[in-house]
N, C-alpha and C positions, 0 to 999 in steps of 0.2 A: 504492499499501501505506499503510496506518494502518498507526503506531507512535507507543511511547509511547518515551523516553530517559530513561534516570538515571546520575549518576558510577556507575563501576565499580567505586569503592570509597570509603573514608573513616574517618577516626581517629575519636579520643571528645574530648569538649570537654565543658563546660558554660556556656550550652544548645549542644545544636548542631542543625541544621537539616537536611533532605533534601531534594532537589528533583525535580519531574517535569514533564516538558516534552512538548513534540508535544500535548497536552491538547485543542489549540485544532483539531484533525483530528476532534475527535471531537461537533464542536456543543456544543450547552449543556446538557451533563448533565453524571452523578455522577464524580465519582475517587474512588475507595475507595484505602488507605492499610492496608496488611498486614504484619503483623511472624511470622519464624518463624523458630524458634531450632533448635539442635539434637537434642533432643526434641520438641520441637512439629509439628503441619504449620501452612499459612498461618493466619494468626488475623484477623478484621478489628478496627482498631481504630477508625477511623471513614470518613465520606467525606465529601466536602464537594461541594456543589451550587457548580455553574461559573455560575449563570444568575443566582447573587445572595449566593453566598461563604458560606452557612450552614451549619457544622458540625456534623454528627450525628456522636456519639458511644453512641448505645444499645444498642452490641454486646457489652457488658458484659465489655469485654477489664480484668483484674485491673489495668491498670496506664492506663490511660484518663486517669485525671486527673493523668497525666505527661505528655502529649500535647496539642499544641493545633493548628492548621493553616489558611490564609488560601491565597486564592485570587491568584496574578501576571496581569501580563499574558502572559507565555509559560507557563501551566502553575499548579503551584500547590507550596506544600512544606508539607511536616509537619515541625514544631518537639519537641524533646525542651526540656522547661525547665531542670530537672537532673539530666543524665547521671547513672547511677549502675550497678553492674556488670554487676545483673538487665538491662540494655538490654542485652545486647551479643546481636546479633541480627542477620538480613541483613532488610531494608526493600522491599516492593513496591508500585508505584502499578496502579494500572488503571483502565480506563474504557469504557462502554459505549458502540462506534461504534452499536448498534443495540439494540433490547433481548432481539436472542437470546443474544448472547456478549458477553463481556469482553475487549479487548484487554492483558495485562500489558507493565511495562516489565522490563528487565531486572536489577534489584535493587540493591541498597545494601549493605553490609555493611561492620557497624560494631563495630569490638573496644573495650572496653572495660578496662582494664588493675588501673585504682586506682591507680595508679604515678604518677608526677609529673615521672619522669625516664624516658628509654629509653636501654640502654644496649648499642653497638655495639662486638665483638671482633674484630679483623680479626688474620688470621697468615696468610701465606703463607711456604713452602720445599719443601726438592725433596723428593719422595719415593720408592724403591725398589720398584716394582711388579712387577718382571725382564720389561719388556716389547720385550724383543728390538730395542735399539734406541733404542728410545722414552724421552726424559725427559717427567718428572710431577712437574706442581707442585700443590701442594694450598693452596688459599686457604677460611679457614673463618670463618664468621659467625655469633655465638652470641650467647644473651641477646636474641634481637630480640623486639619487643612491637608492632605484632602480627608473625609469624613470617614473612613472607614478603618476599623479596630477591628482587634479578635477579645474577646477576653476567656482567663481561664482562672483557675483556683486552687489554692492550696490550702492544707492546714497544718498548723502548728501545736505539737505535741509539749508535754512537758516540762521533758529535757530540750525544748528547742530544737528539736529535729522538725524537719519542714516534710509533709506524703499528699500524693498524689490523692485526687479525689475520684472514685471508682460510680458509675451509674448509682448506686444501691447508695451513697452517701449524698446524693442530692441532686437537682433536678435545675437545668438554668434556661431561663427566660431574659432572651432581648427584645428590647424598646430602645425602635428608633423613631426619633423627630429631627424636624432641621437644627443642627448647631449643637447636636449631644446626643450619646448614646449608652444606653444603662441595659448595667446586666442585674438579675435578681435570682439567688441564691436560695432555693429552698432547701433546707436540711430538717433532718431527724434529729435533734438531740433535747435532752433534758437540760433545764435551765441552770443547773449548777456543773453544768458540763466543762472539762479544763481544756479545751480545744479553743483557740483562734484562728481565725480565716483569714487567708489573703486573696488578692485580687492583683490579676499581671493583667495587663491591657498593652496590645505588641500594635503599633501605630502601623497599619500596612503601605503607608508612602513612603516608610524609611524601614530603619536598622533600629529605632529606636524602642525600647522596651522598659517599661516601668512598672512599681510595684507597692502595694498601701497595705495597712492591716485596719481590724475592726478599731475606731476610734482615731484614726489619721486621717489629716485634711492637707492637703498642697498641691504647689503647683507645679511644673516643670518646662521651661524654655529653651527650645532647643534653636540653635543657627541651623539656618539652612545648606 
């Protein structure tokens, strides 16, 4: 099966590049790059001739002068020379295995915020949801950019060691609204339980990962 691959996500930078691999399976043909915004369909930016590296941007894309491309040994690369807010979009590569159809990569989404810093805020506290013997913990992440996060939990034993939670230990609910995402952990434990729980928040826009525990409140600012 022939397929193209792209990284699943990317964050903004100046300049910024996108990779497309697997094109060696398509022969020495063309690789096309597309842009798709929230309001517009897929639109061709340019294509690269994989036989000689020639770049053709005849497709009248309104931002065509902002992009360049090059052939690589394991695929090809699309480059935005200077990232702007208007470049926020999903980018796709495609190639023709035969002259009859195109094969597309999975796409890469670029978030451009116009900010030099990203702010993360974490809060964990007990909340009363009248859950018939279940305790609940709330972990909130707000002001993220991009707004994609992953939550995970560990519990701290009396000796200070941490252990992963299993499905039998608790159930997580995730609630999302503009500007913030919350995770509620439903757990079975008596009021005098010795355990303390920690929430971990991993931000999808980069490699930042932070943690907090019951009763903690704080913020973390990260340079872009």
